[in-house]
C-alpha positions as CSV (number, residue, x, y, z in Angstrom):
1,X,-23.4,8.4,79.9
2,X,-22.3,4.6,79.1
3,X,-25.5,4.8,76.9
4,X,-24.4,8.0,75.1
5,X,-20.7,6.9,74.4
6,X,-22.1,3.6,73.2
7,X,-24.9,5.2,71.0
8,X,-21.8,7.9,69.8
9,X,-20.0,4.9,68.8
10,X,-22.3,3.2,66.9
11,X,-23.2,6.3,64.8
12,X,-19.8,6.9,64.2
13,X,-19.4,3.4,63.2
14,X,-22.2,3.9,60.6
15,X,-20.7,7.2,59.2
16,X,-17.4,5.1,58.4
17,X,-19.7,2.4,56.9
18,X,-21.4,5.2,54.6
19,X,-18.5,6.6,53.9
20,X,-16.6,4.0,53.1
21,X,-19.7,2.6,50.5
22,X,-19.7,6.1,48.9
23,X,-16.4,5.5,48.2
24,X,-16.4,1.9,46.5
25,X,-19.6,3.6,44.6
26,X,-17.4,6.4,43.3
27,X,-14.4,4.1,42.5
28,X,-16.8,1.6,40.3
29,X,-18.5,4.5,38.6
30,X,-14.8,6.4,37.9
31,X,-13.7,2.9,36.8
32,X,-16.7,1.9,34.5
33,X,-16.4,5.7,32.6
34,X,-12.7,4.6,32.0
35,X,-13.3,1.2,30.9
36,X,-16.3,2.5,28.4
37,X,-13.8,5.1,27.1
38,X,-11.1,3.1,26.6
39,X,-13.6,1.1,24.9
40,X,-14.5,3.4,22.8
41,X,-11.0,4.6,21.7
42,X,-10.1,1.2,20.9
43,X,-13.0,0.6,19.0
44,X,-12.4,4.2,17.0
45,X,-8.7,3.0,16.4
46,X,-9.8,-0.2,15.1
47,X,-12.0,1.1,12.3
48,X,-10.7,0.8,8.9
49,X,-9.2,4.2,7.9
50,X,-12.2,4.5,4.6
51,X,-14.5,4.6,7.6
52,X,-13.0,7.2,10.1
53,X,-13.7,11.1,10.0
54,X,-12.8,12.4,6.3
55,X,-11.4,15.8,6.1
56,X,-12.8,18.3,4.0
57,X,-11.3,19.0,0.9
58,X,-11.0,22.6,-0.7
59,X,-10.9,23.1,-4.1
60,X,-9.5,26.2,-6.3
61,X,-12.3,27.1,-9.0
62,X,-10.7,28.9,-12.2
63,X,-12.3,30.0,-15.5
64,X,-11.2,29.4,-19.0
65,X,-8.4,31.7,-18.7
66,X,-6.9,30.2,-15.6
67,X,-8.1,32.7,-13.2
68,X,-8.8,31.9,-9.7
69,X,-12.6,32.8,-9.5
70,X,-13.3,31.5,-6.1
71,X,-13.3,27.6,-3.7
72,X,-15.6,24.7,-3.5
73,X,-15.2,23.1,-0.3
74,X,-16.3,19.2,-0.1
75,X,-17.3,17.7,3.4
76,X,-18.4,14.1,4.1
77,X,-22.1,14.1,4.7
78,X,-23.5,11.4,6.6
79,X,-24.7,10.2,3.1
80,X,-23.0,11.6,0.5
81,X,-20.9,14.7,-0.2
82,X,-21.8,18.5,0.7
83,X,-20.3,21.2,-1.7
84,X,-20.2,24.8,-0.7
85,X,-19.1,27.0,-3.7
86,X,-18.6,30.5,-3.5
87,X,-17.5,32.2,-7.0
88,X,-17.3,35.6,-8.6
89,X,-16.5,36.8,-12.1
90,X,-19.4,34.7,-14.0
91,X,-22.0,35.8,-16.8
92,X,-25.6,35.8,-14.2
93,X,-28.1,33.0,-14.8
94,X,-29.1,29.4,-14.5
95,X,-26.1,27.4,-15.0
96,X,-25.4,23.4,-14.8
97,X,-22.6,21.9,-12.5
98,X,-21.2,18.4,-12.6
99,X,-19.0,16.2,-10.9
100,X,-16.5,15.1,-13.7
101,X,-14.3,12.3,-13.5
102,X,-10.6,13.1,-13.8
103,X,-8.9,15.6,-11.7
104,X,-7.6,17.6,-14.2
105,X,-8.3,21.2,-15.7
106,X,-6.6,22.6,-18.7
107,X,-7.9,25.5,-20.2
108,X,-9.5,26.7,-22.1
109,X,-11.9,23.8,-22.9
110,X,-11.7,22.0,-19.8
111,X,-12.0,18.4,-21.8
112,X,-9.3,17.2,-19.8
113,X,-11.7,16.4,-16.7
114,X,-13.8,13.8,-18.8
115,X,-16.5,13.2,-18.5
116,X,-19.4,13.2,-15.8
117,X,-18.6,11.2,-12.4
118,X,-20.5,7.8,-13.0
119,X,-19.5,4.5,-11.6
120,X,-22.9,2.7,-11.8
121,X,-23.1,3.5,-15.8
122,X,-25.9,5.4,-15.7
123,X,-27.3,7.6,-18.2
124,X,-27.5,11.8,-17.4
125,X,-30.3,13.6,-16.1
126,X,-32.7,13.4,-12.8
127,X,-35.4,13.4,-15.0
128,X,-34.1,10.3,-17.3
129,X,-35.8,7.2,-16.3
130,X,-32.1,5.4,-17.1
131,X,-30.0,7.9,-15.3
132,X,-29.0,9.7,-13.1
133,X,-24.9,10.3,-12.9
134,X,-23.3,10.1,-9.5
135,X,-22.1,13.7,-10.5
136,X,-25.3,15.2,-11.7
137,X,-26.2,18.3,-9.4
138,X,-28.6,20.8,-9.4
139,X,-28.3,23.5,-11.3
140,X,-27.2,26.8,-9.5
141,X,-28.3,30.8,-10.3
142,X,-25.7,33.1,-10.8
143,X,-26.6,36.7,-9.8
144,X,-26.7,39.9,-11.4
145,X,-23.1,40.7,-10.0
146,X,-21.9,37.6,-11.3
147,X,-21.7,35.8,-7.8
148,X,-22.5,32.1,-6.5
149,X,-22.7,31.1,-2.9
150,X,-24.7,27.9,-2.7
151,X,-24.6,24.6,-1.1
152,X,-25.3,21.3,-3.1
153,X,-25.3,17.9,-2.2
154,X,-24.4,14.7,-4.0
155,X,-25.7,11.6,-2.1
156,X,-24.3,9.1,-4.4
157,X,-20.3,10.1,-3.9
158,X,-18.1,9.9,-1.0
159,X,-14.5,11.5,-0.3
160,X,-13.5,8.2,1.6
161,X,-10.4,6.4,0.1
162,X,-11.0,3.0,-1.6
163,X,-14.5,3.2,-3.0
164,X,-15.6,2.6,-5.7
165,X,-17.9,5.9,-5.8
166,X,-14.9,7.9,-4.0
167,X,-14.1,11.4,-5.9
168,X,-10.9,10.8,-5.0
169,X,-9.9,7.6,-6.8
170,X,-6.6,7.5,-8.2
171,X,-7.2,10.3,-10.9
172,X,-9.4,12.4,-8.9
173,X,-12.2,14.3,-10.4
174,X,-13.5,17.5,-11.0
175,X,-16.2,20.0,-10.4
176,X,-17.2,21.5,-13.7
177,X,-19.8,25.0,-14.1
178,X,-21.3,25.0,-17.7
179,X,-22.5,28.0,-19.9
180,X,-26.0,26.7,-19.6
181,X,-28.7,25.1,-17.9
182,X,-29.2,21.3,-17.5
183,X,-32.4,20.1,-18.8
184,X,-32.1,17.3,-16.6
185,X,-32.8,15.0,-19.3
186,X,-30.8,15.0,-22.5
187,X,-27.6,12.6,-22.6
188,X,-24.4,12.7,-21.6
189,X,-24.3,16.5,-20.2
190,X,-28.3,18.1,-20.4
191,X,-27.7,19.7,-23.2
192,X,-25.8,22.4,-20.9
193,X,-23.3,24.2,-23.4
194,X,-19.1,24.8,-22.9
195,X,-17.4,24.4,-19.8
196,X,-16.4,27.4,-18.1
197,X,-15.2,26.8,-14.9
198,X,-13.1,23.7,-13.3
199,X,-11.8,22.6,-10.1
200,X,-9.8,19.7,-9.5
201,X,-10.2,17.3,-6.7
202,X,-6.3,15.6,-6.4
203,X,-5.4,13.4,-3.8
């Protein structure tokens, strides 16, 4: 009987030690997770504003009569900016589209948007040995119904404030659709003709 009682006490003591040890491990893991979370939040809070997440920018596209024909949504990507363009009421065919240096869309010709966005001072065109502009984009296809729904990528620009290649600098920038396709070579605009649609990006 004494032996059984002794064994029972020893087993109870071992169980208590295991429970205490388990509780200590759990508490330690909880403190580590909390500390890691705090460190992550501290690092995020300490990042410069320009390196934090950038909100997408929505742009209204208008035609030469000032009528809204669609939208463009610009989203910061790991490298560059992604542009989702949805528009209607356009003439079908292949059209040039570019990012311009000034966020003004004064109808009917949109010359207020200035030249192509070109902080690196290059020439126009993906096939130009002295090119290409940061604002150069691939041609888009307008379908037979006059609509377009396309995603484009501009690798050499950003939406982050304070950057030399930011589309959201002091005077903003603009998205311009042209009447013809871009030949990807001719400076300064790829022989793409008149500006037929515009959307302004402003702070």
